[in-house]
N, CA, C and O atoms as a GROMACS GRO file, in nm:
protein
  512
    1UNK      N    1  -7.099  20.651  12.644
    1UNK     CA    2  -7.071  20.644  12.786
    1UNK      C    3  -6.957  20.548  12.817
    1UNK      O    4  -6.890  20.564  12.918
    2UNK      N    5  -6.933  20.448  12.732
    2UNK     CA    6  -6.829  20.352  12.760
    2UNK      C    7  -6.690  20.414  12.760
    2UNK      O    8  -6.598  20.360  12.822
    3UNK      N    9  -6.672  20.526  12.691
    3UNK     CA   10  -6.542  20.592  12.686
    3UNK      C   11  -6.512  20.671  12.812
    3UNK      O   12  -6.397  20.709  12.834
    4UNK      N   13  -6.611  20.698  12.896
    4UNK     CA   14  -6.589  20.778  13.016
    4UNK      C   15  -6.492  20.712  13.113
    4UNK      O   16  -6.431  20.780  13.195
    5UNK      N   17  -6.478  20.580  13.105
    5UNK     CA   18  -6.387  20.509  13.193
    5UNK      C   19  -6.244  20.505  13.143
    5UNK      O   20  -6.156  20.448  13.208
    6UNK      N   21  -6.218  20.565  13.025
    6UNK     CA   22  -6.083  20.565  12.968
    6UNK      C   23  -6.000  20.676  13.033
    6UNK      O   24  -6.038  20.793  13.029
    7UNK      N   25  -5.888  20.638  13.091
    7UNK     CA   26  -5.800  20.735  13.156
    7UNK      C   27  -5.715  20.805  13.051
    7UNK      O   28  -5.688  20.742  12.950
    8UNK      N   29  -5.672  20.926  13.067
    8UNK     CA   30  -5.699  21.011  13.182
    8UNK      C   31  -5.821  21.101  13.164
    8UNK      O   32  -5.864  21.165  13.260
    9UNK      N   33  -5.877  21.107  13.043
    9UNK     CA   34  -5.980  21.210  13.017
    9UNK      C   35  -6.113  21.156  12.966
    9UNK      O   36  -6.195  21.233  12.917
   10UNK      N   37  -6.137  21.027  12.978
   10UNK     CA   38  -6.267  20.973  12.940
   10UNK      C   39  -6.303  20.993  12.795
   10UNK      O   40  -6.421  21.004  12.761
   11UNK      N   41  -6.202  20.998  12.709
   11UNK     CA   42  -6.229  21.018  12.568
   11UNK      C   43  -6.243  21.163  12.527
   11UNK      O   44  -6.261  21.192  12.409
   12UNK      N   45  -6.235  21.256  12.624
   12UNK     CA   46  -6.240  21.398  12.591
   12UNK      C   47  -6.120  21.433  12.506
   12UNK      O   48  -6.006  21.406  12.545
   13UNK      N   49  -6.143  21.491  12.391
   13UNK     CA   50  -6.034  21.529  12.302
   13UNK      C   51  -5.974  21.662  12.347
   13UNK      O   52  -6.045  21.753  12.390
   14UNK      N   53  -5.842  21.671  12.336
   14UNK     CA   54  -5.776  21.798  12.363
   14UNK      C   55  -5.821  21.898  12.258
   14UNK      O   56  -5.840  21.862  12.142
   15UNK      N   57  -5.840  22.021  12.299
   15UNK     CA   58  -5.890  22.119  12.204
   15UNK      C   59  -5.851  22.260  12.243
   15UNK      O   60  -5.749  22.282  12.309
   16UNK      N   61  -5.933  22.352  12.202
   16UNK     CA   62  -5.907  22.492  12.232
   16UNK      C   63  -5.912  22.515  12.382
   16UNK      O   64  -5.988  22.450  12.454
   17UNK      N   65  -5.830  22.607  12.428
   17UNK     CA   66  -5.827  22.643  12.570
   17UNK      C   67  -5.962  22.702  12.608
   17UNK      O   68  -6.013  22.791  12.539
   18UNK      N   69  -6.021  22.654  12.717
   18UNK     CA   70  -6.153  22.701  12.758
   18UNK      C   71  -6.149  22.827  12.845
   18UNK      O   72  -6.245  22.905  12.844
   19UNK      N   73  -6.041  22.847  12.917
   19UNK     CA   74  -6.030  22.971  12.995
   19UNK      C   75  -5.885  22.996  13.035
   19UNK      O   76  -5.800  22.907  13.027
   20UNK      N   77  -5.859  23.121  13.078
   20UNK     CA   78  -5.726  23.159  13.126
   20UNK      C   79  -5.735  23.186  13.275
   20UNK      O   80  -5.836  23.232  13.327
   21UNK      N   81  -5.626  23.155  13.342
   21UNK     CA   82  -5.616  23.182  13.485
   21UNK      C   83  -5.470  23.210  13.518
   21UNK      O   84  -5.386  23.214  13.428
   22UNK      N   85  -5.440  23.229  13.643
   22UNK     CA   86  -5.302  23.257  13.684
   22UNK      C   87  -5.259  23.157  13.792
   22UNK      O   88  -5.343  23.108  13.867
   23UNK      N   89  -5.130  23.128  13.800
   23UNK     CA   90  -5.082  23.038  13.904
   23UNK      C   91  -5.121  23.088  14.043
   23UNK      O   92  -5.111  23.208  14.071
   24UNK      N   93  -5.165  22.999  14.129
   24UNK     CA   94  -5.203  23.036  14.264
   24UNK      C   95  -5.344  23.089  14.278
   24UNK      O   96  -5.388  23.118  14.390
   25UNK      N   97  -5.417  23.103  14.168
   25UNK     CA   98  -5.553  23.159  14.174
   25UNK      C   99  -5.656  23.054  14.211
   25UNK      O  100  -5.634  22.934  14.196
   26UNK      N  101  -5.769  23.100  14.259
   26UNK     CA  102  -5.881  23.012  14.293
   26UNK      C  103  -5.974  23.004  14.172
   26UNK      O  104  -6.003  23.106  14.108
   27UNK      N  105  -6.020  22.882  14.142
   27UNK     CA  106  -6.105  22.860  14.024
   27UNK      C  107  -6.214  22.761  14.057
   27UNK      O  108  -6.193  22.667  14.134
   28UNK      N  109  -6.333  22.781  13.999
   28UNK     CA  110  -6.444  22.688  14.017
   28UNK      C  111  -6.439  22.579  13.911
   28UNK      O  112  -6.416  22.607  13.793
   29UNK      N  113  -6.460  22.456  13.953
   29UNK     CA  114  -6.474  22.342  13.864
   29UNK      C  115  -6.616  22.292  13.884
   29UNK      O  116  -6.656  22.262  13.997
   30UNK      N  117  -6.695  22.284  13.776
   30UNK     CA  118  -6.836  22.246  13.787
   30UNK      C  119  -6.868  22.132  13.693
   30UNK      O  120  -6.803  22.115  13.590
   31UNK      N  121  -6.970  22.054  13.728
   31UNK     CA  122  -7.013  21.941  13.647
   31UNK      C  123  -7.161  21.916  13.672
   31UNK      O  124  -7.219  21.968  13.767
   32UNK      N  125  -7.221  21.835  13.585
   32UNK     CA  126  -7.362  21.798  13.594
   32UNK      C  127  -7.372  21.648  13.624
   32UNK      O  128  -7.291  21.569  13.575
   33UNK      N  129  -7.471  21.610  13.705
   33UNK     CA  130  -7.492  21.469  13.738
   33UNK      C  131  -7.625  21.424  13.676
   33UNK      O  132  -7.731  21.476  13.711
   34UNK      N  133  -7.617  21.327  13.584
   34UNK     CA  134  -7.737  21.272  13.521
   34UNK      C  135  -7.789  21.150  13.596
   34UNK      O  136  -7.911  21.131  13.607
   35UNK      N  137  -7.700  21.068  13.648
   35UNK     CA  138  -7.736  20.949  13.724
   35UNK      C  139  -7.655  20.950  13.853
   35UNK      O  140  -7.532  20.946  13.850
   36UNK      N  141  -7.724  20.955  13.965
   36UNK     CA  142  -7.655  20.967  14.094
   36UNK      C  143  -7.586  20.837  14.134
   36UNK      O  144  -7.623  20.728  14.090
   37UNK      N  145  -7.486  20.851  14.220
   37UNK     CA  146  -7.415  20.739  14.280
   37UNK      C  147  -7.417  20.762  14.431
   37UNK      O  148  -7.353  20.856  14.479
   38UNK      N  149  -7.488  20.678  14.506
   38UNK     CA  150  -7.500  20.700  14.651
   38UNK      C  151  -7.368  20.706  14.727
   38UNK      O  152  -7.361  20.765  14.834
   39UNK      N  153  -7.263  20.645  14.671
   39UNK     CA  154  -7.132  20.646  14.737
   39UNK      C  155  -7.029  20.725  14.656
   39UNK      O  156  -6.909  20.712  14.680
   40UNK      N  157  -7.074  20.806  14.560
   40UNK     CA  158  -6.984  20.877  14.470
   40UNK      C  159  -6.882  20.965  14.540
   40UNK      O  160  -6.912  21.033  14.638
   41UNK      N  161  -6.760  20.961  14.487
   41UNK     CA  162  -6.652  21.048  14.535
   41UNK      C  163  -6.580  21.100  14.412
   41UNK      O  164  -6.574  21.033  14.310
   42UNK      N  165  -6.525  21.219  14.422
   42UNK     CA  166  -6.452  21.279  14.310
   42UNK      C  167  -6.311  21.315  14.354
   42UNK      O  168  -6.282  21.334  14.472
   43UNK      N  169  -6.223  21.323  14.255
   43UNK     CA  170  -6.087  21.373  14.273
   43UNK      C  171  -6.061  21.468  14.158
   43UNK      O  172  -6.089  21.436  14.042
   44UNK      N  173  -6.007  21.586  14.188
   44UNK     CA  174  -5.971  21.683  14.086
   44UNK      C  175  -5.819  21.689  14.080
   44UNK      O  176  -5.752  21.703  14.182
   45UNK      N  177  -5.766  21.679  13.958
   45UNK     CA  178  -5.621  21.687  13.937
   45UNK      C  179  -5.593  21.793  13.832
   45UNK      O  180  -5.676  21.819  13.745
   46UNK      N  181  -5.475  21.854  13.839
   46UNK     CA  182  -5.432  21.951  13.738
   46UNK      C  183  -5.292  21.914  13.690
   46UNK      O  184  -5.215  21.849  13.761
   47UNK      N  185  -5.262  21.956  13.567
   47UNK     CA  186  -5.132  21.924  13.510
   47UNK      C  187  -5.103  22.011  13.389
   47UNK      O  188  -5.193  22.072  13.331
   48UNK      N  189  -4.976  22.016  13.354
   48UNK     CA  190  -4.936  22.082  13.231
   48UNK      C  191  -4.914  21.979  13.121
   48UNK      O  192  -4.859  22.010  13.015
   49UNK      N  193  -4.958  21.855  13.147
   49UNK     CA  194  -4.937  21.744  13.054
   49UNK      C  195  -5.055  21.647  13.062
   49UNK      O  196  -5.114  21.632  13.169
   50UNK      N  197  -5.089  21.581  12.953
   50UNK     CA  198  -5.197  21.483  12.957
   50UNK      C  199  -5.154  21.350  13.021
   50UNK      O  200  -5.236  21.258  13.032
   51UNK      N  201  -5.030  21.339  13.062
   51UNK     CA  202  -4.982  21.217  13.127
   51UNK      C  203  -5.030  21.216  13.272
   51UNK      O  204  -5.002  21.307  13.349
   52UNK      N  205  -5.102  21.111  13.307
   52UNK     CA  206  -5.159  21.104  13.441
   52UNK      C  207  -5.054  21.106  13.551
   52UNK      O  208  -5.080  21.155  13.660
   53UNK      N  209  -4.935  21.055  13.522
   53UNK     CA  210  -4.827  21.054  13.621
   53UNK      C  211  -4.784  21.196  13.659
   53UNK      O  212  -4.729  21.218  13.767
   54UNK      N  213  -4.809  21.294  13.571
   54UNK     CA  214  -4.771  21.432  13.597
   54UNK      C  215  -4.880  21.512  13.668
   54UNK      O  216  -4.856  21.626  13.709
   55UNK      N  217  -4.998  21.454  13.682
   55UNK     CA  218  -5.110  21.527  13.742
   55UNK      C  219  -5.097  21.532  13.894
   55UNK      O  220  -5.056  21.435  13.958
   56UNK      N  221  -5.131  21.648  13.950
   56UNK     CA  222  -5.129  21.665  14.095
   56UNK      C  223  -5.270  21.692  14.144
   56UNK      O  224  -5.350  21.757  14.077
   57UNK      N  225  -5.300  21.641  14.262
   57UNK     CA  226  -5.433  21.660  14.320
   57UNK      C  227  -5.452  21.805  14.360
   57UNK      O  228  -5.364  21.867  14.421
   58UNK      N  229  -5.568  21.859  14.325
   58UNK     CA  230  -5.608  21.994  14.365
   58UNK      C  231  -5.728  21.978  14.459
   58UNK      O  232  -5.841  21.965  14.413
   59UNK      N  233  -5.701  21.980  14.589
   59UNK     CA  234  -5.809  21.961  14.686
   59UNK      C  235  -5.901  22.083  14.688
   59UNK      O  236  -5.854  22.196  14.672
   60UNK      N  237  -6.030  22.061  14.706
   60UNK     CA  238  -6.123  22.174  14.718
   60UNK      C  239  -6.084  22.265  14.835
   60UNK      O  240  -6.036  22.219  14.938
   61UNK      N  241  -6.104  22.394  14.816
   61UNK     CA  242  -6.066  22.491  14.919
   61UNK      C  243  -6.158  22.488  15.041
   61UNK      O  244  -6.126  22.547  15.144
   62UNK      N  245  -6.272  22.419  15.030
   62UNK     CA  246  -6.366  22.414  15.143
   62UNK      C  247  -6.329  22.308  15.248
   62UNK      O  248  -6.400  22.292  15.347
   63UNK      N  249  -6.218  22.236  15.226
   63UNK     CA  250  -6.171  22.138  15.323
   63UNK      C  251  -6.248  22.006  15.322
   63UNK      O  252  -6.236  21.927  15.415
   64UNK      N  253  -6.327  21.981  15.218
   64UNK     CA  254  -6.410  21.861  15.212
   64UNK      C  255  -6.335  21.735  15.168
   64UNK      O  256  -6.391  21.626  15.172
   65UNK      N  257  -6.211  21.749  15.125
   65UNK     CA  258  -6.136  21.634  15.073
   65UNK      C  259  -6.071  21.553  15.185
   65UNK      O  260  -6.025  21.607  15.285
   66UNK      N  261  -6.069  21.422  15.163
   66UNK     CA  262  -5.997  21.331  15.253
   66UNK      C  263  -5.848  21.341  15.223
   66UNK      O  264  -5.807  21.416  15.134
   67UNK      N  265  -5.767  21.267  15.296
   67UNK     CA  266  -5.621  21.270  15.275
   67UNK      C  267  -5.582  21.232  15.133
   67UNK      O  268  -5.482  21.282  15.081
   68UNK      N  269  -5.660  21.143  15.069
   68UNK     CA  270  -5.628  21.101  14.933
   68UNK      C  271  -5.678  21.200  14.827
   68UNK      O  272  -5.661  21.176  14.708
   69UNK      N  273  -5.739  21.310  14.870
   69UNK     CA  274  -5.786  21.414  14.778
   69UNK      C  275  -5.929  21.394  14.733
   69UNK      O  276  -5.985  21.481  14.666
   70UNK      N  277  -5.991  21.281  14.767
   70UNK     CA  278  -6.129  21.255  14.723
   70UNK      C  279  -6.229  21.324  14.815
   70UNK      O  280  -6.203  21.344  14.934
   71UNK      N  281  -6.345  21.357  14.758
   71UNK     CA  282  -6.452  21.422  14.833
   71UNK      C  283  -6.587  21.370  14.783
   71UNK      O  284  -6.596  21.325  14.669
   72UNK      N  285  -6.691  21.375  14.867
   72UNK     CA  286  -6.823  21.328  14.824
   72UNK      C  287  -6.874  21.412  14.706
   72UNK      O  288  -6.866  21.535  14.708
   73UNK      N  289  -6.927  21.344  14.604
   73UNK     CA  290  -6.985  21.415  14.490
   73UNK      C  291  -7.076  21.322  14.412
   73UNK      O  292  -7.068  21.200  14.426
   74UNK      N  293  -7.161  21.380  14.330
   74UNK     CA  294  -7.247  21.304  14.240
   74UNK      C  295  -7.346  21.214  14.310
   74UNK      O  296  -7.388  21.113  14.254
   75UNK      N  297  -7.384  21.250  14.430
   75UNK     CA  298  -7.472  21.163  14.508
   75UNK      C  299  -7.620  21.191  14.484
   75UNK      O  300  -7.707  21.117  14.531
   76UNK      N  301  -7.650  21.298  14.410
   76UNK     CA  302  -7.787  21.325  14.369
   76UNK      C  303  -7.786  21.387  14.229
   76UNK      O  304  -7.690  21.455  14.191
   77UNK      N  305  -7.893  21.364  14.155
   77UNK     CA  306  -7.905  21.420  14.021
   77UNK      C  307  -7.916  21.572  14.036
   77UNK      O  308  -7.999  21.622  14.112
   78UNK      N  309  -7.831  21.644  13.962
   78UNK     CA  310  -7.832  21.790  13.968
   78UNK      C  311  -7.774  21.847  13.839
   78UNK      O  312  -7.693  21.783  13.773
   79UNK      N  313  -7.817  21.965  13.805
   79UNK     CA  314  -7.764  22.029  13.684
   79UNK      C  315  -7.639  22.110  13.715
   79UNK      O  316  -7.574  22.161  13.623
   80UNK      N  317  -7.604  22.123  13.844
   80UNK     CA  318  -7.484  22.200  13.878
   80UNK      C  319  -7.428  22.156  14.012
   80UNK      O  320  -7.493  22.168  14.116
   81UNK      N  321  -7.307  22.104  14.008
   81UNK     CA  322  -7.232  22.071  14.129
   81UNK      C  323  -7.094  22.129  14.106
   81UNK      O  324  -7.042  22.120  13.995
   82UNK      N  325  -7.032  22.187  14.208
   82UNK     CA  326  -6.903  22.254  14.186
   82UNK      C  327  -6.818  22.255  14.311
   82UNK      O  328  -6.868  22.241  14.423
   83UNK      N  329  -6.689  22.271  14.290
   83UNK     CA  330  -6.593  22.291  14.398
   83UNK      C  331  -6.492  22.396  14.352
   83UNK      O  332  -6.459  22.405  14.234
   84UNK      N  333  -6.446  22.474  14.446
   84UNK     CA  334  -6.340  22.571  14.419
   84UNK      C  335  -6.207  22.504  14.449
   84UNK      O  336  -6.190  22.439  14.552
   85UNK      N  337  -6.112  22.520  14.357
   85UNK     CA  338  -5.975  22.468  14.378
   85UNK      C  339  -5.878  22.583  14.361
   85UNK      O  340  -5.912  22.689  14.308
   86UNK      N  341  -5.757  22.562  14.407
   86UNK     CA  342  -5.650  22.660  14.391
   86UNK      C  343  -5.548  22.601  14.294
   86UNK      O  344  -5.498  22.491  14.315
   87UNK      N  345  -5.517  22.675  14.189
   87UNK     CA  346  -5.417  22.633  14.091
   87UNK      C  347  -5.280  22.640  14.158
   87UNK      O  348  -5.249  22.741  14.222
   88UNK      N  349  -5.197  22.537  14.146
   88UNK     CA  350  -5.063  22.542  14.207
   88UNK      C  351  -4.985  22.666  14.160
   88UNK      O  352  -4.993  22.706  14.044
   89UNK      N  353  -4.910  22.724  14.252
   89UNK     CA  354  -4.833  22.846  14.222
   89UNK      C  355  -4.726  22.825  14.115
   89UNK      O  356  -4.686  22.920  14.048
   90UNK      N  357  -4.680  22.702  14.098
   90UNK     CA  358  -4.574  22.676  14.001
   90UNK      C  359  -4.628  22.624  13.867
   90UNK      O  360  -4.550  22.583  13.782
   91UNK      N  361  -4.760  22.627  13.847
   91UNK     CA  362  -4.818  22.575  13.723
   91UNK      C  363  -4.842  22.690  13.625
   91UNK      O  364  -4.937  22.767  13.638
   92UNK      N  365  -4.754  22.700  13.528
   92UNK     CA  366  -4.765  22.800  13.423
   92UNK      C  367  -4.749  22.729  13.290
   92UNK      O  368  -4.644  22.671  13.263
   93UNK      N  369  -4.853  22.733  13.206
   93UNK     CA  370  -4.847  22.661  13.079
   93UNK      C  371  -4.953  22.712  12.982
   93UNK      O  372  -5.052  22.773  13.022
   94UNK      N  373  -4.929  22.688  12.854
   94UNK     CA  374  -5.022  22.729  12.749
   94UNK      C  375  -5.139  22.634  12.735
   94UNK      O  376  -5.248  22.674  12.692
   95UNK      N  377  -5.119  22.508  12.770
   95UNK     CA  378  -5.225  22.409  12.755
   95UNK      C  379  -5.224  22.316  12.876
   95UNK      O  380  -5.170  22.205  12.871
   96UNK      N  381  -5.284  22.364  12.985
   96UNK     CA  382  -5.295  22.286  13.108
   96UNK      C  383  -5.422  22.202  13.104
   96UNK      O  384  -5.507  22.221  13.017
   97UNK      N  385  -5.435  22.110  13.198
   97UNK     CA  386  -5.551  22.021  13.204
   97UNK      C  387  -5.604  22.014  13.346
   97UNK      O  388  -5.527  22.002  13.442
   98UNK      N  389  -5.736  22.022  13.359
   98UNK     CA  390  -5.803  21.986  13.484
   98UNK      C  391  -5.875  21.855  13.457
   98UNK      O  392  -5.952  21.844  13.362
   99UNK      N  393  -5.848  21.755  13.540
   99UNK     CA  394  -5.914  21.625  13.528
   99UNK      C  395  -6.010  21.609  13.646
   99UNK      O  396  -5.972  21.632  13.761
  100UNK      N  397  -6.134  21.569  13.617
  100UNK     CA  398  -6.230  21.532  13.720
  100UNK      C  399  -6.249  21.382  13.711
  100UNK      O  400  -6.295  21.331  13.608
  101UNK      N  401  -6.215  21.310  13.817
  101UNK     CA  402  -6.236  21.166  13.824
  101UNK      C  403  -6.353  21.142  13.919
  101UNK      O  404  -6.350  21.187  14.034
  102UNK      N  405  -6.456  21.071  13.871
  102UNK     CA  406  -6.573  21.038  13.952
  102UNK      C  407  -6.567  20.890  13.984
  102UNK      O  408  -6.574  20.806  13.894
  103UNK      N  409  -6.555  20.857  14.111
  103UNK     CA  410  -6.540  20.720  14.157
  103UNK      C  411  -6.675  20.672  14.209
  103UNK      O  412  -6.726  20.723  14.309
  104UNK      N  413  -6.733  20.572  14.141
  104UNK     CA  414  -6.865  20.522  14.177
  104UNK      C  415  -6.861  20.372  14.200
  104UNK      O  416  -6.761  20.306  14.171
  105UNK      N  417  -6.971  20.317  14.252
  105UNK     CA  418  -6.980  20.172  14.270
  105UNK      C  419  -6.986  20.100  14.135
  105UNK      O  420  -6.963  19.979  14.129
  106UNK      N  421  -7.018  20.171  14.028
  106UNK     CA  422  -7.025  20.114  13.893
  106UNK      C  423  -6.890  20.123  13.820
  106UNK      O  424  -6.876  20.065  13.712
  107UNK      N  425  -6.793  20.194  13.876
  107UNK     CA  426  -6.664  20.214  13.812
  107UNK      C  427  -6.623  20.361  13.818
  107UNK      O  428  -6.684  20.440  13.889
  108UNK      N  429  -6.522  20.394  13.744
  108UNK     CA  430  -6.469  20.531  13.743
  108UNK      C  431  -6.500  20.599  13.610
  108UNK      O  432  -6.503  20.534  13.505
  109UNK      N  433  -6.523  20.731  13.617
  109UNK     CA  434  -6.544  20.812  13.497
  109UNK      C  435  -6.450  20.931  13.502
  109UNK      O  436  -6.418  20.982  13.610
  110UNK      N  437  -6.406  20.975  13.385
  110UNK     CA  438  -6.309  21.084  13.376
  110UNK      C  439  -6.355  21.188  13.275
  110UNK      O  440  -6.415  21.155  13.173
  111UNK      N  441  -6.326  21.313  13.305
  111UNK     CA  442  -6.348  21.424  13.214
  111UNK      C  443  -6.234  21.523  13.232
  111UNK      O  444  -6.180  21.536  13.342
  112UNK      N  445  -6.198  21.591  13.124
  112UNK     CA  446  -6.092  21.692  13.132
  112UNK      C  447  -6.138  21.819  13.063
  112UNK      O  448  -6.227  21.818  12.978
  113UNK      N  449  -6.074  21.928  13.101
  113UNK     CA  450  -6.093  22.057  13.035
  113UNK      C  451  -5.956  22.122  13.022
  113UNK      O  452  -5.872  22.111  13.112
  114UNK      N  453  -5.934  22.190  12.911
  114UNK     CA  454  -5.808  22.260  12.887
  114UNK      C  455  -5.816  22.403  12.940
  114UNK      O  456  -5.921  22.467  12.931
  115UNK      N  457  -5.706  22.452  12.994
  115UNK     CA  458  -5.698  22.592  13.036
  115UNK      C  459  -5.556  22.641  13.022
  115UNK      O  460  -5.463  22.562  13.006
  116UNK      N  461  -5.541  22.770  13.026
  116UNK     CA  462  -5.410  22.833  13.018
  116UNK      C  463  -5.381  22.900  13.150
  116UNK      O  464  -5.464  22.973  13.204
  117UNK      N  465  -5.262  22.876  13.204
  117UNK     CA  466  -5.220  22.939  13.329
  117UNK      C  467  -5.103  23.031  13.296
  117UNK      O  468  -4.991  22.986  13.270
  118UNK      N  469  -5.130  23.160  13.298
  118UNK     CA  470  -5.030  23.259  13.257
  118UNK      C  471  -4.983  23.339  13.377
  118UNK      O  472  -5.059  23.366  13.470
  119UNK      N  473  -4.855  23.377  13.375
  119UNK     CA  474  -4.799  23.450  13.489
  119UNK      C  475  -4.837  23.598  13.488
  119UNK      O  476  -4.828  23.664  13.592
  120UNK      N  477  -4.879  23.650  13.374
  120UNK     CA  478  -4.924  23.790  13.369
  120UNK      C  479  -5.069  23.798  13.416
  120UNK      O  480  -5.143  23.700  13.409
  121UNK      N  481  -5.109  23.915  13.465
  121UNK     CA  482  -5.248  23.933  13.506
  121UNK      C  483  -5.340  23.917  13.387
  121UNK      O  484  -5.305  23.955  13.275
  122UNK      N  485  -5.456  23.861  13.410
  122UNK     CA  486  -5.559  23.851  13.307
  122UNK      C  487  -5.656  23.967  13.336
  122UNK      O  488  -5.744  23.954  13.420
  123UNK      N  489  -5.640  24.081  13.266
  123UNK     CA  490  -5.712  24.204  13.301
  123UNK      C  491  -5.862  24.189  13.312
  123UNK      O  492  -5.922  24.244  13.405
  124UNK      N  493  -5.927  24.118  13.219
  124UNK     CA  494  -6.072  24.109  13.223
  124UNK      C  495  -6.123  24.028  13.342
  124UNK      O  496  -6.242  24.032  13.372
  125UNK      N  497  -6.036  23.953  13.410
  125UNK     CA  498  -6.078  23.872  13.524
  125UNK      C  499  -6.024  23.926  13.656
  125UNK      O  500  -6.070  23.884  13.762
  126UNK      N  501  -5.928  24.015  13.652
  126UNK     CA  502  -5.863  24.063  13.773
  126UNK      C  503  -5.964  24.124  13.869
  126UNK      O  504  -6.042  24.212  13.832
  127UNK      N  505  -5.960  24.078  13.993
  127UNK     CA  506  -6.045  24.133  14.097
  127UNK      C  507  -6.187  24.077  14.099
  127UNK      O  508  -6.269  24.119  14.181
  128UNK      N  509  -6.216  23.982  14.011
  128UNK     CA  510  -6.353  23.926  14.008
  128UNK      C  511  -6.353  23.788  14.066
  128UNK      O  512  -6.457  23.723  14.073
   0.00000   0.00000   0.00000
């Protein structure tokens, strides 16, 4: 657990791409909460690079984010919490990153997942 506070990915190793998507598409980001934080807030960022300076905030499409991109999250123990985000239209890469930052009264935690953003249609996902 001590590595979760390490930026930008909490010790998550870069690895195989977990899914494919297209620029401008809507995607669900989900996580599990083992220990709740009564004041917890999250920020979701995306990038084509593991450098935090290159990451851009991806606000949830439900309008729940404040001006700084943060939104309430992790406030109760649950096996599934999620937000829908929109991938930036100009993000096309073979190894992109989604970063979830959880801001709590105990400190910050980070997790990342790799994905591919391709400009061609992804046939098995089109229309779903």
